[in-house]
N, C-alpha and C positions, 0 to 999 in steps of 0.2 A: 619506173625508170627503164629505159631501153638499153640494150647492150651496146656499148660503144667500142668500136674497133681500136686497136692500138694505134697510136700516132705514127704515121709513116715516117716522120722525122726521127722519132725515137727508135723505131725498128731499123731505119737506115743507119743510125749511129751504131746500133748493136752489130749489124753486119759489117760495118766498117771496122769496128773494134776487133772482131774475130778474124778478119782477113788482113789486118795491118801487116802481119809478118810476110805476106806474099808480095808486098810491094816495097820492101826495104831495099836500100841501095845495093846494086849488084856487086859493087867493089868489095863489100864485106864478104859476100859469098865466095869471091875469088881467092880469098886468103884462108878459106876453111881448111882445117887439118883434122884427120881422124883422131878421135879421143881414145885413150887407153881403155881396153875392155875392163869392166868391173864385174866381179862375181855377184850375181843377183842376191844371194842369201845374205850378203854382208852390208847391203845398203838399204836406205829408206829415202823416200822423197817427200813425205808429208810435213816433216818438222820445219823445213826451210824452203820448200818448193823446188828442190833440186836434189840430185843424188848426193848422199854423203854416208859415211860410216855411222852405224847405229850409235856408237858410243860418243861420236862427235856431235850428234844432233842436239840443238838447243831446246830441249824439251824432255819431259818424261815420256818415254815411248816404249811400247811393247810390239813385238812382231810375231804373228802366227804364220809359219811358213807352209809351203805346199806339203812338205814332209809331215808336219804336224797334222794337217788335215787328213792325210792319207792313212796315218797309223792310228788315229783315234776314232771313236765311235760317234762322230758328229753327224747328226741327221741334217742340221742346218747351221748356218753361220753363228747364230746366237748361242748354240751349244759351246762353240769354241771360246766365246767371250767369257764364259764362267771362270776360266783360269787366269783372267787378266785382273791385276789388282786395281781397285778403285772403280771397277765397272760393275753395274748392277743390271741384270736382265729381269725386268719386272713382269709378272704374269698379267697384271691389269685386268680390266673387265673381260670376262669370258676367256681368260688366259691368253689374250693377245699379248705378244711379247714386244715391249718397248725397251730401249736401251738408254740408261743414264750413266753419267760419269761424275764421280766425286760429289754425290748427293744432289746434283743438278739434273732435272728431268729431261726427258727425251727431246723437248723443244730446244734445249741448249746443247744437244749432241749432234754435231754436224756429220751426216753420213754421206760419204762420197763414193762413187764408183769410177775409178780411174780419174779422180780429181774433179768429177762432175757431181753436183749435189742433187738430192732427191727433194722434191718440193710439193708433194700432192696432198698434204694434210688438210688444206683448206677445203677440199671437196667433201670432207667427212665431218660428222658431228662429233666434236670433242675427241677425235681419234677413233672412237668406236671400236669394233672388234677387228678392224683391219689395221695392222701396224706397219710402219715403214720398213721393218725388217723383212716383211713378205715381198718386198720389191727388189730384193738383192739377187745377184746372179746365182745360178745353181753351183753347188760345191765343185763340180768337175771343171768349171770355168775359172775358178779362183786360183791365182798364183800365190798370193800372200795377203795378209790383212795387217795394216799398220794402225795402231791405236795410240793416239797422242792424248795423254791425260793432262788436263789443265787448259786454260784459254789459249786460243790461237787467233785472236781477233785481228791482229795486225796483218795476217795473211788472208784469213777466211771470213772475217766479218762477224756480224752479230750472232749468227747461229752457232758459233764455235766457242761460246763462253765456258762450257763445261769441258769440251774436248772434241776431237775429230776421229772418226773411224773411216779409213780410206781402204776400200776393197780394190786391190789391184788384180785385174784379170790377166789371163795368160796371153802372151803375144801370139800373133799369127805365125805359124811354124814355117820353116824353110822346106819341110817335107810334110806330106799329108799324114796326120795322126788324129786319134780321137779316142773316146771312151764312152762306155755306157755304165750307169750306176743305178742300182735299185736297192731299196731298203724297205723292210716291213717291221712293224712293232705290234706285238700282241700284249694287251693288258692282262694282268693276273686277276683283276677284279672286274666283273662284268658291268659295273656301273660306269666305267670309263671307256671311251671310244678308242678302237684300234686305228692305226694310221699307217700309211705307206707313201713312198715317193719314188720318183724315177727321173733321171736326167740323161741327156745325150749331148756330146760335144764333139765337134770335128773342126779341123783347121789345116790349111795348107795353101800352097801357091797355085795361082791360075796362070801367071806368067812369071817364070823364074826371075827373082831379084827385082820384080817390078810390081806385080799385082798379086794380092793374097786375100783369102776369104776365111772367115771364122763363123761357124753356126753353132747355136746351142738352143736347147729346149728343156723344159722341166715341168713336172706336175707333182702336186702334193694333195693328198686326200686324208681327211680325218672324220671318223664317225662321231656323232654327237654324244656327249656324256649324258647320264641319267641322274644328274645331281644339280640342284639349284646353284646358279652363279658359276658353274663349271664351264668346260670348253664346249663351244658350239660345233656344229658340223662345219668343216672347212673344205674349200676347193680352191686351189691356187694353180694357175697355169702361166707359163711365160715362154717367150721365144725371142731370140735376138740374132742379129746378123751384123758382121763388121766386114768392110771392104777396105783394105789397106793399099795405098798407091805410093810407091817410092818414086817421086819425081826425078830425083837424082840422089847421089850419096849423102847429100846434106839436108834434103827436104822431103818430108812425108806428109801425105794427107790420109785421114782416116774418116770414113763415112760409117755411121752407126744408126741402126734402127732397132727398137725393142718394143715388145707388146706384153702387157701384164693384165691378167684377169683374176680378180680375187672375189671370193664369195664366202660369207659367213651366215649360217642359218641356226636360229634358236627356236625351240619348240616350247610352247606354254605347257607346263606340267612336267617338263624335263629340266632344261637349264634356266627357264624363267617361270615365274609364278603364273598360274592360271587366274584370270580375273573375269568379271562379267563382260568387259570390253574385249578381252582376249581369252576365250575359253580354252580348255585343254585341247591340245593338238594344233592350235593356231601357230602358223609359221611366221617368224620375223626374220626378214632377209636384209643383209647389208652386202652390197657388192660394189666393186669399183673396177673400171676399165681405164688403162693408162697406156698412152703411146708416147714414145720418146724418140726424137731424131736429133742427130748432132753431126757437125763437121768439125774436125780438129786438124790443126797444122802444127808440126814440130819442125823447127829449123835450126841449123847450125851455121852461124854467120861468120865463124872464125873468131872474132872478138867478142861474140855473144851468142847465146842460144835462146830460143823462144818457144813457148807453148801457148797456143791460142785456140779457142773453140767458141762455137755458138751452139746452143742447145734449145730445142723447143719441146715442151712437155705439155701434154693434154690429158687431164684426168677427169673422169666423170663418175659421180655416184649414180648408179643405174636407176635406183628406185625413185629418186627425186630429180634426176637430170641436173643436179648441181654440178657445175663444171669450173675447173680452174685451169687456166692456160698460163704457163710461165715461159718467158723468153729470157734466157740467161746467156751472157757473153762475157768472156774474160780473156785477157792477154797478159802474159807474164814473161819478163826478160831477165836472164841471169847474165851479169856482166862482171867478170873478174878484172880488177884493177889493182895490181901490186898485191899488197897484203889484204885487200878488201875484195869481198864478193858481194855484189849488189843484186838484189832481186826487186824489180820494180814492175808495176802493172796497174791495170784498171779493170773494173768490174761493173756490170750493168744487169739490172733485173726489173722486168715489167711483169706484174702479176695481175691477171684479169679474172675476177670471180663473177659467175653468172648463174642465176637460178631462174629458169624460164617461167616457172609457175609462181614465182615469188618465194618468200622465205617463211611464210606462215604467220607473219606479223603485219598488221595494218596500223599505220600511224597517221592521224589526221586525214583518214580516207585514202591514203596512198600506200602502195606496196612496193618496196625496193626490190629490184631483181638483179642488180649488178653493182659492182664496186671494183676499183682497181687501185694499185699502188705502184709507184716508181721509186727505185733506189739505185744509186750509183756510188762507186767508191774508187779512190786512188790509194795505192799502198806501196810501201817501200821498206826493204830491210837491207841492212848492211852487216855482214859478218866480217869483223876486223880481227885478224890474227896478230895480236899485239906482241906475242912472243911465240916460240915454237910450242909452248905448253899451255898457252892461254888465248882463248878467242872470245870476243864480246860481240853479241848480236843485238843491234838496235833496230827497232821497227816502228812504223807508224802507219795508221790507216785513217783516211778521211771518208766517212760515210755521209751521204746526203740523202735524206728521206723526204718525200713530198709532204708528209704530215708533221714530222718532228724537226725538220731542218738538218743542220750539220752536227756531226759528232766525231771527235778525234779520239782514237784509241792507240796509245803508245805501248811499247813493249821493250824491255831491256833484259838480256839473259847472257850469263857468262858460263863458259865451260873451261875448267882448269884440270890439267893432267899432270900433277906434281911428280908422279912416278908412272912407269909403264903399267902398273897394276891398280892404280887408284885414279878415279875420276870424280871431281867435285863439280856439281852444277847448281845454278840458282838464278832466280830472276824475279821480276815484278812486271805485271801486265794489267791492262785495263780492258774491259769489255763493254759492249753495247748491244742491246737487242730491242728492236721496235716491236710493239704488240702485233699479233696477227691481224689481218684485215677485219675479220668478224668481231674480234674483241673490242674494237673501237666504235662499232656501229650500233647506236641505240635503237635504230629502226630495223635491225636484223635479228630475228629470233630463231634460234636453233632448237629444233625439237630434240629432247633427250629424256630417257626414262629417269635419269637422275635429277630431273628438273629442267624445264625450258631455260635456255641460256640467252641472256640479253647482253648486248655490248655496252661498254661504258666509254663515252666520248671523252671523259676526263682522265683516262689512263695516261700515265707518263711512261716514257721509255725506261727500260731497266738498264742500270749500269753496275759494273763490278770492278773491284780491285783485288788482285790475287798476288800473294807472295809464295814463293816455292824454293826449297833447297833440297838437294839430294846428293847421295854418295853411292858410287858403285865400286866395289872392291873385289878384285880377282885374287882370292886367298891362295889358290893353287891353280894349276892349269886345268883342273877339273871342277873347281868350285868358284862360283861367283855370287856375291851378296849385294843387294841393293836396299837403300833406305831413303824414303822421301817424306818430307813434312811440308804442309801447305796450309794457307789460310785464305779464304775468300770472303770479302765483305761486299754485300749487295746493298744497293739503294733502289727503292721502289720495285721490289720483287712482286710479280703479278701472281695472284692466287684467285681461284674460283671459289666463291662463297654464296650463301643464300642472300637474296635481296634484302631480307630482314636484317641479317647480320651487317650488311653494308649500308643499311638505311638508305637504299637506292630508290629511284622512282618506280621500279618494277615490283615493289613489295606487294602490291595488290593484284598482280597478274595471277591467272589461274594456276592450279596445281597440275602436275604432269599426269599421264595416264595411270600411274600407280600411286598417285597421291603425294608426290614429292614437291616441295615448294620451288618457286622460280629462283634462278641463280644469275649472278653477274660476276664481273671481275673487279678486283680492287688492287691497289698498290700497298704492299706492306712496307713500312718506312725503311727498316733495316733488318738484314739477315746476316748471320755469320756462320761459316762452315769451316771447321778445322779438321785436319786429317793426317794420318800417318799410314804410309804404305811400305811394305817390306817384301822382298823377293829373295828366293834362294834357288839357284840352279846348280845341280851337282851330278857328275857322272860317278856313281858309286863303284861300278865295275865296268868292264868292257861291254857288259850286257844290260846293265841296269842304270837308269837315269831317274833323278828325283827333281821335281819342280814344285815349289811351294810358294804361296803368296798369302799375304795377310793385310787387312785394311781396318783401321779404326777411324770412325767418323763421328764428329760431334757437331750437330747443327742446332741453331737457336734463332727464333724470331725475336729480335731485340726490342722492337716497338710494335705498336698497333694493337688491335683487338685480341690477338692471340700471342702476346708477348710471353716469352719463356718457353713456348712449345717448340718441339723439333719440327723439321720439315717432313712432309709425308713421304712414305715409301723410301726411307733412307735408313738402312740397317746400321746399328751402332758399330757392328763389327762383321767382317767377312774373312773367310780363309778358305784356301783350297790346297790340297796336297795330292800330287799325282806321281805314281811310280810306273815306269814303263820298262818292260822286259823284252829285249830283242837280241838274242844270241847271234854271234857272228856265224856266217855260213849256215844259217838256219832259215827255214821258210815260215817259222812260227814266231809270233810275238804276242805279248799280252800287256794289260795295264790294269791298275786299280786307282780310283780317284775318289776323294772325299771332299765335299763342299759344305762349308758351314756358313749360315746366316744368323747373325745375332738379333737381339730384340729390335723391333721396328715400331716406331710410334706413329700415330695418326692424330692430327690436330682436329679438335671438335668443330672448329669454324670451317674447315675445308669441306667441300661438297662430297669428296670421295671418302671422308672419314666415317668410321663406324664406332668411335670411342674404344678402339681396340689397341692394346699393346701386344703385338704379335710376339710370341716367345721365340727364342732361338731354336734352330734345328740343324741337323746334319743329314745329308744323303750320301750314299756310297754307290759308285758305279764300277762294274768290272766288265772286262771283255777281252777279246783276242782276235787275231787275224791269222790266216793261213794262205800263203802264196802257192796256189796250185801250180803255176808256172809263171813265166815272165809277163804273161798277158792277163791272167785271171787271179783275183784275190777274193777270198771269202772272209767275212767278218761276222761276229756274233757277240752278244753280251747281255747283261742285265743292268737296268738302270733303277735307282732307288732300291738297292738290293734288300734292305731290311724293311721295306714296305712301310715307310713313314707316311702317316696320313696327315694331310693339312686341310682342315675344314674352314669354311667361310666364317663360322661363328668364332673360331679361335684365332685365325690368322688374317681374316679379311679377304682371302682369296682361296682358290682350290687348285692344288697341283696334282699331277699324276702320281699314283702309287707304284708299286713294283711292276715292271714290264720287261718283256723279253724282246730283243730285236735281232735281226739277221740281215745281212746285205751282201751284195756281190758287185764287183767292179771288173769290167772287161775292157781291155785296151787294144787298140788296133793301130 
């Protein structure tokens, strides 16, 4: 099969969608009035697609601020997510880090950067050693991180069944400023690889009040471990540029370009087993190159505001030249009408997968080398302030997929503030997720050491129904407590299993290079996940703050071949406690953090399973910072202070033992 270019009509529609805002009636622009300034740290944009106070947001949401990022020892964004309730950062194969929310895997966690999604997984085999988290902006570029726990399908579609992580980058400055950040980590055990990273950021005006530029670049390096199944050698590089153009006080254009280069290297006899086919010293390389370009428009029309964009993403697996091209466009309009605030919009996605040398599987004498999918959606939400203390948000999204047809995903959520110190939230929402392209292609075989993966054309789309309720209570001006309960019911949950367990056509296909059987995907009829999340934020003194979170999760496959088993990589309980010490008028600060993960079950039918019930464990991190002056900050600390060891045999994965880190940030 030859590669087919995207339909000009479809691409034309996408361009029209993203630029609609530029051609709206001029009469609306003439009535535009400046909006009151809102303090950045008090608002979020992800829960409703517009700015609003955190406590008013129709969702369970956590915010990691710029201040949090600067005062904590986070080497990368995923470190910061360890303190968010309901969020699990999984080591995965080779310790690649994927992010899941409320027991739902990374495929159900929508990761956005300034509202634009990441979509490069299709170029990689089963995710591989390269995770989506490696495509995120460098720390110095991030303004804040918004984490919405629970489905947001009425706004963001099928990828947001578990939740949304929106990384908000810093705006282009009115004056030139920038920073350089370097970090290094030394392992206390020689079997684990040391690592370091560096990033640079600069932003400022080219033409005052009209044209601005933002530049950033980063690099990450890690040496390979000398332990089977542990971390490979890693090399990650990125660079990005933004050009902002203020057309007038009401309208802005933003042009963005970014480049990412990721590489993971495993050596036989170190992190993988040596075999006759791969003797000791043989290198196994996974690498990906990704280009992203986008144009965005923000408009204030007086009676409405709009945000529209079109984004082109081109990601290639270098070893195989497997390529995925994504064209995504979206427009969203916020229209206040009396007691109502409407958010209406449209979405379009064309995904084009291409393997120039074929996919390694010949069926009826033919080799498939390309596939594509088209999806579009219309969405609308209305926040109705019924009383001064109660607001009801109703949303609905219509998804149309060229393989599965149409799917409607409604949402209803209420926010009640009976007193100034008490907030009660709750709602119900439905979700929809179509299988990935390769999951549905019987004639597309993906090579994997865990067993060659074959598609299943009989797969059904996944659907979900989620109920949620929460309370946030401000006990005093210094203490806030939150409690959330939820239940998610799945239909047709997709799971990768052996062809034998699925009784699929591929049962007689050959074993993988290390003798593992062929695998495919099946729908599990029903899955139920129940959870409880708790948070505590307290200022104990003028100098000491406490932040604690706890999560209990119960997951069960209700029907199917593995009925009664829990979902994989879903800890039954999680908790974190962090104390931060920052005296007033002092240049010194410190912290201590403990993170606990409870027992984690793996179902024997799943291909990733190893019949292991991983025991619970706790790790403790300590560290501090010293502000040399207003421009330079030094940081240092110890992670996994008590050197807790996690072996593959006991836990199903390997994590770093005790390690010492140090870093420097210089601002200009």
